[in-house]
C-alpha positions in Angstrom: 24.6 65.8 247.2 21.4 65.2 245.3 21.1 64.4 241.6 18.4 67.2 241.4 20.9 69.8 242.5 23.4 68.9 239.8 21.0 68.0 236.9 20.3 71.7 236.0 24.0 72.2 235.7 24.3 69.3 233.3 21.5 70.7 231.2 23.0 74.2 231.2 26.4 72.8 230.2 25.2 70.8 227.2 22.8 73.5 226.0 25.4 76.2 226.2 27.5 74.1 223.8 24.6 73.6 221.3 23.5 70.1 222.5 20.0 69.3 223.7 18.3 68.1 226.9 17.1 65.1 224.9 20.7 64.2 224.0 21.6 64.5 227.7 18.7 62.2 228.6 19.9 59.7 226.0 23.4 59.7 227.5 22.0 59.3 231.1 19.7 56.5 229.9 22.6 54.7 228.3 24.6 54.8 231.5 21.8 54.2 234.0 18.8 52.7 232.2 16.6 55.6 233.5 14.0 56.9 231.0 12.7 60.4 231.1 9.9 59.6 233.5 12.4 57.8 235.8 14.6 60.9 235.8 11.8 63.3 236.6 10.7 61.0 239.5 14.2 60.9 240.9 14.6 64.7 240.6 11.3 65.2 242.3 12.3 62.8 245.0 15.6 64.6 245.5 17.6 61.4 245.7 21.3 61.5 246.5 23.8 60.3 244.0 24.2 57.2 246.1 20.5 56.3 245.8 20.5 57.4 242.1 23.2 54.9 241.3 21.9 52.1 243.6 18.6 52.2 241.6 20.4 52.4 238.2 21.0 49.5 235.9 24.6 50.4 235.0 25.5 49.7 231.3 27.8 46.7 230.9 30.0 48.8 228.6 31.0 51.4 231.2 34.5 49.8 231.2 34.9 51.5 227.8 34.7 54.9 229.4 38.2 56.1 229.8 40.0 59.4 230.2 40.6 62.1 232.7 37.9 64.0 234.6 38.6 66.4 237.5 42.3 65.3 237.3 41.6 61.6 237.8 41.5 58.8 235.3 38.0 57.4 235.5 39.1 53.9 234.9 41.4 54.0 237.9 38.9 55.3 240.5 38.6 52.6 243.1 35.4 53.7 245.0 32.4 52.4 242.9 30.1 55.3 243.6 32.7 57.9 242.9 33.6 56.1 239.7 30.0 56.0 238.6 29.5 59.7 239.2 32.7 60.5 237.3 31.5 58.2 234.4 28.4 60.5 234.2 30.5 63.6 234.4 32.8 62.3 231.6 29.8 61.5 229.3 28.3 64.9 229.9 31.7 66.5 229.1 32.0 64.5 225.9 28.5 65.6 224.9 29.2 69.2 225.6 32.5 69.0 223.7 30.6 68.0 220.6 31.6 64.3 220.4 29.5 62.2 218.1 26.7 60.4 220.0 27.7 56.9 218.7 31.2 57.5 220.2 29.7 58.8 223.5 27.5 55.7 223.7 30.5 53.5 223.0 29.1 52.2 219.7 25.8 50.9 221.1 
């Protein structure tokens, strides 16, 4: 699965709930280190989630992301790639649910 195929769904989800694409990018940048240009390049390149996360500089505070996504506790997922994808899903869900940005970004 490519990041480019899922990205529009992330944008739609947060915008439908009154949040912005810029806020989404802020959340993605916190998790991965990718700025707007990096994101656009990755989308244009149609990278898989595996490549997306291989190129990412994962935030050291990801261990603070906890809770359930798709029926699984994110902190208990053993496969690193699956856990990283679910971290992103969890952050996007929190954004869409109206959680305050400083809480989403775990106080950073």
